[in-house]
C-alpha positions as CSV (number, residue, x, y, z in Angstrom):
1,M,-124.2,-75.5,-69.4
2,K,-121.2,-73.3,-69.9
3,S,-117.8,-75.6,-69.9
4,K,-114.9,-74.4,-67.6
5,H,-111.9,-73.4,-69.2
6,Y,-108.5,-73.9,-67.2
7,P,-105.0,-72.4,-68.0
8,S,-102.5,-74.8,-69.5
9,P,-100.0,-75.6,-66.7
10,R,-97.1,-73.1,-68.6
11,T,-99.8,-70.6,-68.2
12,R,-100.1,-71.2,-64.6
13,W,-96.6,-71.2,-64.0
14,L,-96.1,-67.6,-65.7
15,V,-98.7,-66.6,-63.7
16,R,-97.1,-67.5,-60.4
17,L,-93.5,-66.5,-61.7
18,L,-95.6,-62.9,-62.1
19,R,-97.3,-62.6,-58.9
20,L,-93.7,-63.7,-57.1
21,A,-92.4,-61.2,-58.9
22,I,-94.5,-58.4,-58.3
23,L,-94.5,-59.6,-54.7
24,T,-91.0,-59.3,-54.4
25,F,-90.8,-56.3,-56.3
26,M,-93.5,-55.1,-53.6
27,G,-91.5,-56.6,-50.9
28,I,-88.4,-55.1,-51.7
29,S,-90.0,-51.6,-52.5
30,L,-91.5,-52.0,-48.6
31,L,-88.2,-53.1,-47.2
32,A,-86.5,-49.9,-49.1
33,L,-89.2,-48.0,-48.1
34,V,-89.0,-49.2,-44.9
35,F,-85.5,-48.6,-44.8
36,A,-85.5,-45.4,-46.3
37,A,-87.8,-44.6,-43.6
38,G,-85.6,-46.0,-41.1
39,M,-82.2,-44.0,-42.2
40,L,-84.8,-41.0,-42.5
41,A,-85.5,-41.5,-39.3
42,Y,-81.7,-42.4,-37.9
43,Q,-81.1,-39.1,-39.5
44,I,-83.5,-37.2,-37.9
45,A,-82.1,-39.2,-34.6
46,I,-78.3,-38.1,-34.8
47,Q,-79.3,-34.9,-36.0
48,D,-76.9,-32.4,-34.2
49,R,-75.5,-35.9,-32.6
50,V,-72.9,-38.3,-32.4
51,A,-73.7,-41.1,-34.7
52,R,-74.4,-44.3,-32.8
53,G,-71.3,-46.3,-31.7
54,V,-68.8,-43.8,-31.4
55,R,-66.3,-44.1,-28.5
56,V,-63.6,-42.2,-26.8
57,A,-61.1,-44.5,-25.4
58,D,-63.8,-47.2,-24.1
59,L,-66.2,-44.1,-23.7
60,D,-69.3,-44.2,-25.5
61,I,-70.4,-41.0,-26.6
62,G,-72.6,-42.2,-29.4
63,G,-75.7,-40.4,-29.4
64,L,-74.9,-37.4,-27.5
65,T,-74.7,-33.6,-28.8
66,R,-71.6,-32.2,-28.6
67,A,-71.7,-30.4,-25.5
68,E,-73.3,-33.8,-23.9
69,A,-70.1,-35.2,-25.8
70,A,-67.6,-33.0,-24.3
71,A,-69.4,-32.8,-20.8
72,A,-69.1,-36.4,-20.6
73,L,-65.4,-36.4,-21.6
74,S,-64.5,-34.2,-19.2
75,Q,-66.3,-35.7,-16.5
76,G,-65.4,-39.4,-17.8
77,F,-61.5,-38.0,-18.1
78,R,-61.1,-35.3,-15.3
79,H,-58.5,-37.8,-12.9
80,I,-56.1,-36.9,-15.6
81,E,-56.0,-33.5,-15.3
82,D,-56.4,-33.7,-11.5
83,A,-53.9,-35.8,-11.3
84,V,-51.4,-34.7,-8.7
85,Y,-47.6,-34.7,-8.9
86,T,-45.0,-34.4,-5.9
87,F,-41.8,-32.9,-5.9
88,R,-39.6,-33.2,-2.8
89,D,-36.3,-31.8,-1.5
90,G,-35.7,-33.3,1.9
91,G,-38.1,-32.4,4.2
92,R,-40.1,-29.6,2.0
93,A,-42.3,-30.9,-0.9
94,W,-44.7,-29.3,-3.1
95,T,-47.7,-30.7,-5.3
96,A,-49.1,-29.5,-8.7
97,T,-51.9,-31.1,-10.5
98,A,-51.4,-32.4,-14.0
99,G,-53.3,-29.4,-15.4
100,D,-51.2,-26.7,-14.1
101,L,-48.0,-28.4,-15.0
102,G,-49.3,-28.2,-18.9
103,L,-51.1,-31.5,-19.4
104,S,-54.6,-31.3,-20.6
105,F,-57.2,-33.7,-22.0
106,P,-58.2,-32.6,-25.7
107,T,-62.1,-32.6,-25.2
108,E,-62.6,-29.9,-28.3
109,E,-60.8,-32.0,-30.6
110,L,-62.3,-35.2,-29.6
111,V,-65.8,-34.0,-29.8
112,K,-65.2,-32.6,-33.1
113,R,-63.5,-35.4,-34.5
114,A,-66.6,-37.9,-33.3
115,Y,-69.4,-35.6,-34.4
116,S,-67.6,-35.5,-37.7
117,I,-68.0,-39.1,-38.3
118,G,-70.8,-40.0,-41.1
119,R,-71.0,-36.4,-41.5
120,G,-68.3,-36.0,-44.8
121,E,-69.2,-34.5,-48.2
122,D,-69.4,-37.7,-49.7
123,S,-73.3,-39.1,-48.5
124,R,-71.9,-42.9,-49.6
125,R,-69.3,-42.5,-47.5
126,S,-71.1,-41.1,-44.3
127,L,-73.4,-43.7,-44.9
128,R,-71.1,-46.4,-44.8
129,E,-69.3,-45.0,-41.7
130,Q,-72.7,-44.4,-39.6
131,A,-73.1,-47.9,-40.3
132,D,-69.8,-49.1,-39.6
133,A,-70.0,-47.0,-36.3
134,W,-73.8,-48.4,-35.9
135,F,-72.8,-52.3,-36.1
136,K,-69.2,-52.4,-35.7
137,G,-68.3,-49.7,-33.6
138,V,-65.8,-46.6,-33.6
139,N,-63.1,-46.2,-30.6
140,L,-61.6,-43.2,-31.3
141,P,-57.9,-43.3,-29.8
142,V,-56.5,-40.1,-27.1
143,T,-53.7,-38.2,-27.8
144,L,-53.0,-35.9,-24.5
145,K,-51.7,-32.4,-25.0
146,Y,-48.7,-30.9,-23.1
147,D,-47.3,-27.8,-22.9
148,P,-44.0,-28.2,-21.1
149,S,-44.0,-24.3,-21.0
150,A,-45.9,-24.2,-17.6
151,A,-44.1,-27.0,-16.3
152,R,-40.6,-25.3,-17.0
153,A,-42.8,-22.0,-15.3
154,F,-43.2,-24.1,-12.1
155,L,-39.8,-25.8,-12.3
156,K,-38.7,-21.8,-12.0
157,R,-40.4,-20.8,-9.3
158,L,-39.4,-24.1,-7.2
159,A,-35.8,-23.6,-8.4
160,S,-36.0,-20.1,-6.7
161,A,-36.7,-22.1,-3.7
162,I,-34.4,-24.6,-3.8
163,N,-31.3,-23.1,-5.6
164,V,-28.8,-21.7,-3.0
165,E,-25.5,-20.0,-3.8
166,R,-22.2,-21.7,-3.3
167,R,-20.1,-19.8,-0.6
168,D,-16.9,-20.6,-0.1
169,A,-15.1,-21.2,2.6
170,S,-13.0,-18.2,4.0
171,L,-11.2,-16.6,7.1
172,R,-13.3,-14.5,9.6
173,M,-11.6,-11.7,11.7
174,D,-12.8,-10.5,14.9
175,G,-10.2,-8.4,16.4
176,V,-7.3,-10.4,16.9
177,T,-9.4,-13.7,16.9
178,V,-9.1,-15.7,13.7
179,G,-12.1,-18.1,12.5
180,I,-13.3,-20.1,9.8
181,D,-16.5,-20.3,8.0
182,P,-16.7,-23.8,6.1
183,G,-19.1,-22.0,3.4
184,E,-22.1,-23.8,2.2
185,T,-23.0,-26.0,-0.5
186,G,-24.4,-24.5,-3.8
187,R,-27.4,-26.3,-4.8
188,R,-29.3,-25.5,-8.3
189,L,-32.4,-27.2,-9.5
190,D,-31.6,-28.8,-13.1
191,I,-35.0,-27.4,-14.7
192,E,-34.2,-29.2,-17.8
193,K,-33.3,-33.0,-16.6
194,T,-36.4,-32.3,-13.9
195,L,-38.6,-31.5,-16.6
196,A,-37.7,-34.1,-19.1
197,A,-38.3,-36.7,-16.1
198,L,-42.0,-35.0,-15.4
199,S,-42.7,-34.9,-18.8
200,R,-42.1,-38.9,-19.5
201,A,-44.2,-39.2,-16.1
202,M,-47.1,-37.2,-17.3
203,L,-47.4,-38.8,-20.6
204,S,-47.2,-42.5,-19.2
205,P,-50.3,-42.7,-17.3
206,D,-49.2,-45.7,-15.1
207,S,-46.0,-44.0,-14.0
208,E,-44.7,-42.9,-10.5
209,R,-46.3,-39.5,-9.1
210,E,-43.4,-38.6,-7.2
211,I,-41.2,-36.7,-9.3
212,P,-37.6,-36.9,-7.9
213,L,-36.0,-33.1,-8.5
214,I,-32.3,-33.2,-10.0
215,I,-30.6,-30.8,-7.8
216,D,-26.6,-30.4,-8.9
217,A,-24.5,-29.7,-5.4
218,S,-21.2,-28.2,-5.4
219,P,-19.5,-28.2,-2.0
220,P,-17.6,-25.3,-1.1
221,R,-14.1,-25.0,-2.3
222,Q,-11.8,-25.0,1.4
223,W,-9.1,-23.5,-0.6
224,N,-6.2,-23.0,2.0
225,V,-8.2,-21.7,4.9
226,A,-7.2,-23.7,7.6
227,E,-3.4,-23.2,6.2
228,A,-4.0,-19.5,6.4
229,A,-5.7,-19.6,9.6
230,A,-3.2,-21.3,11.6
231,K,-0.7,-19.0,10.1
232,I,-2.8,-15.6,11.3
233,A,-3.7,-17.9,14.9
234,T,0.2,-17.9,15.1
235,A,1.0,-14.7,14.4
236,L,-1.7,-13.1,16.9
237,S,-1.2,-15.8,19.7
238,T,1.1,-13.3,22.0
239,P,2.8,-10.4,22.1
240,L,6.2,-9.6,20.4
241,H,9.4,-8.1,22.5
242,L,11.7,-6.1,20.5
243,V,14.9,-6.4,22.8
244,G,18.3,-4.3,21.8
245,T,21.2,-2.8,23.8
246,D,22.5,0.9,24.5
247,R,25.4,1.8,23.3
248,N,27.5,0.3,26.1
249,G,25.9,-2.9,25.8
250,A,23.5,-2.9,28.5
251,L,20.5,-4.6,27.8
252,L,17.2,-2.1,27.2
253,T,13.7,-2.1,28.0
254,P,12.0,-4.5,25.6
255,W,9.6,-2.7,23.5
256,I,6.5,-4.7,23.3
257,I,4.4,-4.9,19.7
258,S,1.0,-5.7,20.9
259,K,-1.3,-8.5,19.2
260,E,-4.0,-5.4,18.2
261,Q,-0.3,-3.6,16.4
262,I,0.6,-7.0,14.6
263,R,-3.1,-7.6,13.7
264,S,-2.9,-3.8,12.1
265,A,0.2,-4.9,9.8
266,L,-1.5,-8.2,8.6
267,E,-3.2,-8.5,5.2
268,V,-5.1,-11.1,3.9
269,A,-6.0,-11.6,0.5
270,L,-7.7,-14.2,-1.8
271,R,-5.7,-14.6,-5.3
272,A,-5.7,-16.5,-7.7
273,D,-4.2,-19.7,-8.2
274,G,-3.8,-21.6,-11.0
275,E,-7.3,-22.9,-11.7
276,G,-8.2,-22.0,-7.7
277,R,-7.4,-19.8,-5.3
278,R,-5.5,-19.3,-2.8
279,Y,-5.1,-16.9,0.4
280,E,-2.2,-15.2,1.3
281,V,-1.4,-13.8,4.6
282,S,1.0,-11.2,4.4
283,L,2.2,-8.0,6.2
284,D,2.7,-4.4,6.0
285,L,5.4,-3.4,8.4
286,S,5.9,0.0,6.8
287,A,4.8,1.7,10.6
288,F,7.5,-0.3,12.5
289,E,10.0,0.0,10.0
290,R,9.6,3.8,10.4
291,Y,9.4,3.3,14.0
292,L,12.7,1.5,13.8
293,A,14.2,4.6,11.7
294,T,13.2,7.1,14.4
295,L,14.8,4.8,17.3
296,S,17.9,4.5,14.7
297,P,19.8,7.7,15.9
298,A,19.6,7.7,19.6
299,L,20.8,3.3,19.5
300,S,23.5,3.9,16.9
301,T,26.7,5.0,17.3
302,P,28.9,6.5,14.9
303,P,32.8,5.2,14.3
304,V,35.4,7.4,16.0
305,D,38.5,8.2,14.3
306,G,41.7,7.6,15.7
307,L,43.4,11.5,16.3
308,F,47.4,11.1,14.7
309,D,50.4,13.0,15.1
310,F,53.2,12.7,12.4
311,D,56.8,12.3,12.7
312,P,58.0,14.3,9.6
313,I,61.4,12.5,9.7
314,N,60.1,8.7,9.5
315,R,57.0,9.8,8.1
316,S,54.9,8.0,10.1
317,L,51.9,8.1,12.4
318,T,51.7,7.7,16.0
319,A,48.1,7.8,17.7
320,L,47.4,10.4,19.9
321,S,43.6,8.5,20.8
322,S,42.4,5.3,19.7
323,S,39.7,4.8,17.2
324,S,36.5,3.1,18.1
325,T,34.1,1.1,16.4
326,G,30.7,1.9,15.9
327,R,27.4,0.7,15.2
328,K,24.5,1.3,13.3
329,L,21.0,-0.4,13.5
330,N,20.6,-2.4,10.7
331,V,16.5,-1.6,10.1
332,E,16.5,-4.2,7.1
333,A,17.3,-7.1,9.0
334,T,16.1,-6.3,11.9
335,M,12.4,-6.2,10.0
336,A,13.4,-9.2,8.4
337,R,13.6,-11.1,12.1
338,L,10.4,-9.1,12.9
339,E,8.3,-10.5,10.5
340,A,10.1,-14.2,10.9
341,A,9.0,-13.8,14.7
342,I,5.8,-13.3,13.6
343,F,4.8,-16.4,12.3
344,D,7.1,-18.0,14.7
345,P,4.8,-19.7,17.6
346,L,7.8,-20.6,19.8
347,N,10.4,-17.4,19.4
348,R,8.8,-14.3,20.4
349,R,11.3,-11.8,21.0
350,V,13.1,-10.2,18.2
351,A,16.7,-9.0,18.8
352,M,17.9,-6.2,17.0
353,V,20.3,-6.1,14.2
354,F,23.2,-4.0,14.5
355,E,26.3,-3.8,12.3
356,P,29.6,-2.5,13.0
357,L,30.7,0.6,11.5
358,T,34.5,0.7,10.9
359,P,36.2,4.1,11.7
360,R,38.4,5.5,9.1
361,Y,41.4,6.1,10.5
362,H,42.4,3.3,12.8
363,E,45.7,2.2,14.4
364,G,46.4,0.1,11.3
365,V,46.5,3.1,8.9
366,T,50.1,4.0,7.6
367,A,51.2,7.9,6.4
368,A,52.0,6.5,3.1
369,E,48.5,4.8,2.4
370,L,47.2,8.0,2.6
371,G,49.5,10.2,1.1
372,I,50.8,12.4,4.5
373,T,54.2,12.6,4.1
374,E,55.3,16.3,4.3
375,L,54.4,19.7,5.9
376,V,52.2,21.4,3.4
377,A,51.1,24.8,5.4
378,E,51.4,25.9,8.5
379,A,50.2,29.2,10.5
380,T,51.0,30.8,14.0
381,T,49.1,33.6,15.7
382,Y,49.6,34.9,19.5
383,Y,47.9,35.6,22.1
384,W,50.3,38.0,24.0
385,G,48.3,39.9,27.2
386,S,45.5,37.5,26.8
387,W,44.0,36.9,30.6
388,Q,44.0,33.3,31.8
389,N,40.5,32.3,30.8
390,R,41.1,33.3,27.3
391,R,44.5,31.1,27.5
392,T,42.4,28.1,28.7
393,N,39.6,28.7,25.9
394,I,42.3,28.4,22.9
395,A,44.2,25.4,24.5
396,I,40.9,23.2,24.9
397,G,40.0,24.3,21.2
398,A,43.6,23.8,19.7
399,G,43.3,20.7,21.4
400,A,40.0,19.5,20.0
401,L,41.5,19.6,16.7
402,N,44.9,18.2,17.1
403,G,45.1,14.7,15.2
404,I,42.1,15.0,12.7
405,I,42.6,13.5,9.0
406,I,40.1,15.0,6.4
407,A,39.4,13.2,3.4
408,P,40.2,13.8,-0.4
409,G,37.3,15.9,-1.4
410,E,35.5,16.0,1.9
411,E,35.2,19.3,3.3
412,F,36.5,20.4,7.4
413,S,33.5,22.5,9.3
414,F,35.4,23.9,12.6
415,N,32.4,23.4,14.7
416,D,31.8,19.8,13.9
417,H,34.9,19.0,15.0
418,L,35.2,21.4,17.4
419,G,32.2,20.2,19.2
420,D,30.0,22.3,21.5
421,I,31.5,25.5,23.6
422,T,30.1,24.8,26.8
423,P,31.1,24.6,30.2
424,E,30.5,20.7,30.2
425,A,33.5,20.7,27.6
426,G,35.6,22.9,30.1
427,Y,35.4,26.4,28.4
428,L,35.3,29.8,30.5
429,E,34.1,33.0,30.0
430,G,35.9,35.5,27.9
431,S,35.6,38.4,25.8
432,V,33.1,38.1,22.7
433,I,32.1,40.2,20.3
434,L,28.1,40.4,20.2
435,G,25.7,42.7,19.1
436,G,28.0,45.2,18.0
437,A,29.9,45.3,21.2
438,T,32.8,43.0,23.2
439,V,30.8,41.2,25.8
440,T,31.8,38.5,28.4
441,G,30.5,34.7,27.2
442,I,31.4,31.3,27.1
443,G,34.5,30.5,24.8
444,G,36.3,34.0,24.3
445,G,39.0,33.6,22.3
446,I,38.1,30.1,20.4
447,C,37.9,33.0,17.3
448,Q,41.7,32.7,17.6
449,V,41.3,29.2,17.2
450,S,39.6,29.7,13.8
451,T,41.8,32.3,12.6
452,T,45.1,30.3,12.9
453,M,43.4,27.3,11.4
454,F,42.0,29.4,8.5
455,R,45.4,30.9,7.6
456,A,46.5,27.4,7.6
457,A,43.9,26.5,5.0
458,F,44.6,29.4,3.3
459,S,48.1,29.1,2.9
460,G,47.7,25.5,2.2
461,G,46.1,26.8,-0.8
462,Y,42.6,24.9,0.0
463,A,39.5,26.0,-1.2
464,I,37.5,28.3,1.0
465,T,34.0,27.6,1.4
466,E,33.1,29.7,4.5
467,R,34.7,32.2,6.3
468,N,33.2,34.8,8.2
469,S,35.4,38.1,9.5
470,H,34.7,40.0,13.0
471,G,33.0,43.1,13.0
472,Y,36.4,45.2,13.7
473,R,40.2,44.7,14.0
474,V,40.7,42.9,16.7
475,G,44.7,43.5,17.5
476,Y,45.7,39.6,18.7
477,Y,45.7,38.4,14.8
478,E,47.8,41.2,14.1
479,Y,50.8,40.7,16.5
480,A,54.2,39.8,15.2
481,G,53.9,41.8,12.0
482,A,50.9,40.2,10.7
483,G,48.7,42.4,8.8
484,P,45.1,42.7,8.8
485,G,42.4,40.8,6.5
486,L,43.0,37.0,7.3
487,D,41.2,36.3,10.6
488,A,38.0,34.4,11.2
489,A,35.0,34.1,13.5
490,I,32.5,31.5,14.6
491,W,29.5,31.5,16.3
492,Q,27.8,28.6,17.1
493,P,25.9,26.7,15.3
494,E,25.3,29.3,12.6
495,I,28.6,30.8,11.4
496,D,31.4,28.7,10.7
497,L,34.4,28.3,9.1
498,R,34.8,25.6,6.4
499,F,37.1,24.5,3.5
500,Q,37.6,21.8,1.0
501,N,40.3,19.1,0.7
502,N,40.5,19.7,-2.8
503,T,43.7,17.3,-3.4
504,P,44.1,13.6,-4.0
505,H,45.5,13.4,-0.7
506,H,44.9,13.0,2.6
507,L,45.6,15.6,5.2
508,L,46.5,15.6,9.0
509,I,45.6,18.8,11.0
510,E,48.4,19.3,14.1
511,S,48.0,22.0,16.5
512,S,50.6,23.3,19.0
513,F,49.4,25.5,22.1
514,L,52.9,27.1,22.7
515,G,52.4,28.7,26.3
516,A,55.8,29.8,26.9
517,K,55.8,31.5,23.6
518,D,52.2,32.6,24.0
519,A,51.3,31.1,20.5
520,L,48.8,29.0,18.3
521,Q,50.4,27.0,15.9
522,F,48.7,24.8,12.9
523,R,50.3,22.9,10.6
524,I,48.7,20.4,7.4
525,Y,50.7,17.5,6.8
526,S,49.9,16.0,3.0
527,T,51.7,15.7,0.2
528,R,52.2,19.1,-1.9
529,H,50.1,19.4,-4.8
530,W,50.9,23.1,-5.5
531,R,52.6,26.1,-4.1
532,T,50.6,29.5,-2.5
533,V,51.9,32.6,-2.6
534,I,50.1,35.0,-0.6
535,E,50.3,38.9,-1.2
536,S,50.2,41.3,1.6
537,P,47.4,43.1,2.6
538,I,45.7,46.0,0.4
539,I,44.1,48.6,3.0
540,R,41.5,50.7,1.5
541,D,38.9,53.3,2.5
542,I,40.0,53.8,5.9
543,V,37.6,55.1,8.4
544,P,39.0,56.6,11.9
545,A,37.7,55.1,15.2
546,P,35.2,56.9,16.9
547,E,36.0,58.7,20.1
548,D,35.8,56.9,22.8
549,K,33.1,56.6,25.0
550,Y,32.6,56.0,28.8
551,V,30.1,54.0,30.4
552,E,29.2,53.6,34.6
553,A,30.1,51.2,36.6
554,T,28.5,50.8,39.9
555,D,32.0,48.5,41.4
556,L,34.3,51.6,40.4
557,Y,34.8,53.9,43.1
558,S,36.1,57.5,42.2
559,G,39.1,57.7,39.8
560,Q,39.4,54.0,38.9
561,I,38.8,53.3,35.3
562,R,38.7,50.1,33.2
563,Q,39.3,50.0,29.5
564,I,36.4,47.3,28.1
565,D,36.9,47.6,24.2
566,Y,39.6,49.3,22.3
567,A,39.4,51.4,19.5
568,A,40.3,50.3,16.1
569,D,39.6,52.3,12.7
570,G,37.4,50.6,9.9
571,A,38.3,49.9,6.0
572,D,38.3,47.6,3.6
573,V,40.9,44.9,3.5
574,W,41.8,42.2,0.0
575,V,44.4,39.8,0.6
576,Y,44.9,37.7,-2.6
577,R,46.1,34.4,-3.0
578,N,47.9,33.0,-5.7
579,I,48.5,29.3,-6.3
580,Y,51.0,27.7,-8.8
581,D,51.6,24.1,-9.8
582,T,54.8,22.4,-9.5
583,A,55.5,23.2,-12.8
584,G,55.3,27.2,-11.5
585,N,52.1,27.6,-13.3
586,L,49.3,29.8,-12.1
587,V,46.5,27.9,-11.7
588,K,44.5,30.3,-9.3
589,R,44.4,33.5,-7.8
590,D,41.5,34.4,-5.3
591,Q,41.2,36.6,-2.4
592,A,39.7,36.8,1.5
593,Y,38.0,40.2,1.5
594,T,37.0,41.8,4.5
595,R,35.3,44.8,5.7
596,Y,35.9,46.3,9.0
597,Q,33.8,48.4,11.2
598,P,35.4,52.0,12.7
599,W,35.1,50.7,16.6
600,Q,35.3,53.3,19.3
601,A,37.0,52.3,22.8
602,V,35.3,51.9,25.6
603,F,36.0,52.8,29.3
604,E,34.2,52.1,32.8
605,V,34.0,54.7,35.2
606,A,32.6,55.2,38.6
607,P,29.4,57.2,38.8
608,G,29.2,60.7,38.9
609,D,32.8,60.6,37.2
610,P,32.3,63.7,34.8
611,R,33.4,62.0,31.6
612,L,30.3,60.2,31.9
613,A,28.1,61.7,28.7
614,V,24.3,61.2,28.5
615,E,23.8,59.7,24.7
616,E,20.4,59.1,23.4
617,E,19.3,55.9,21.4
618,D,19.6,57.3,17.6
619,D,17.5,55.8,14.9
620,E,20.8,54.3,13.3
621,E,20.8,50.5,12.9
622,E,23.4,48.8,14.8
623,T,26.1,46.3,13.4
624,A,25.2,43.1,14.0
625,T,28.6,41.5,14.8
626,V,29.5,38.2,16.5
627,G,32.8,36.3,17.3
628,S,35.0,35.1,20.2
629,N,37.7,37.4,20.5
């Protein structure tokens, strides 16, 4: 019988240890195998999926595909983009979602980040991330995306509905009525400040979703509208009455200036005034001024100089007729009153302003101050044989020129001082030269007055500025040995006699109608400035008078005859004048030249008188001469 062999205790311990090692190894290997198998299974399970344990803002998306994760995030955080924000402006309101305003949830970015967990290039790190996500969990934070350009564009659209341009207060005219437009407050949405408030609200989930619109208000500037309107209202309140008096002081019917006329003169302008503006209400009264200027001649009265007689012994002046003060409408002062009255609510009557016009030669003037000291020139003509009407006309004309004073440098006008030759002035019919014939007309004989005045001025050395001769030699002007060539014809209003007082002293004209001698005399008093010598007339180129002419007069009976024109030879006549200064030096030599036409005698006879001859009208041009014999 075989005996049993038992290992020693040490051997048994080694065997056990070996078995334990084998079992441990086998266990570890098994575990490793299981772990490897599990990891393989896990990797297969999360292929194209987010690692387990991954959350986004506490929303679990672990194990989901990217599409599923994106859908889950979109669904889970839709409320962020769908949040509605309200914007109010008084009774109006506008709404917009956060998405419309540029706020967006970064779904794609978060899915990408979540999917990248455990999928790095470092496998050990990737396994560690997967394990951490599995056992500890990973919660990804959310950072919302915000594009303010969308919100700004939205606010700009709101601004187009909210913004209002400020309209300042202004005046409003409706015909003759003035009103005030109070204007309108300007409003402007402050986009940037409102955008800042909106941005803070959208990025703070718990904030108020009604966004205050920040609007800048600009109230209308009133300037001085009320003041200007009041001024205009006063101007247009009632018509104005322009009142004045006539030359005799009698009150005239007022000129009424209507509100419409005042309105046409108003000028309203808004002008810069420092940092602001100001309404200026002014007047353009140029039309009124022009109208007043047209009224002025009828309302104004020239001053009337006195007429004087000189006493050569006492060398003093005696008034023949009193002077009178004139008046002139002062347009400028009247316009100033008118302008003031337009803006005066109480005084709507404007009195015209007249300024007195003092005569140059009044009762207080003295001969000495005028330089009237002596007789410096005189002339006398005769009107022998003149019929009564002619004498009357000469007397009236001479009287009109008696006592006139002419200032140094002033020009004397015969027609101006004589006045109108009319029946109303007392003139009668007499013989006048018109159109180549002597005819009857008002004022016949006045040319004797102008001729005598001319001779006095010519002999006094005064500058003759206008002188016109008669067409033929008139016998009246050659009486008492006076030669031809010193007559002066006038015919109102075209033909005048004028001379200038070309001395430094005043001159006084005196006339005397010497009826007893059938003479007319003019005297000029002044201070002698020179001496004048008039030479005898030089007569040349004498043309005999044509044959007598007979014309029919139905008021005559057979055998009667009446002479109506007188024969006169034609000639050229020169009369020279030499002017010497007080030292006897010749200072001027001039002449009066006259060309007289030959003139035929004309007789009126009864019808059938054998002396009548039938004269055919020829083509020769008539000599047009005028004047009053």
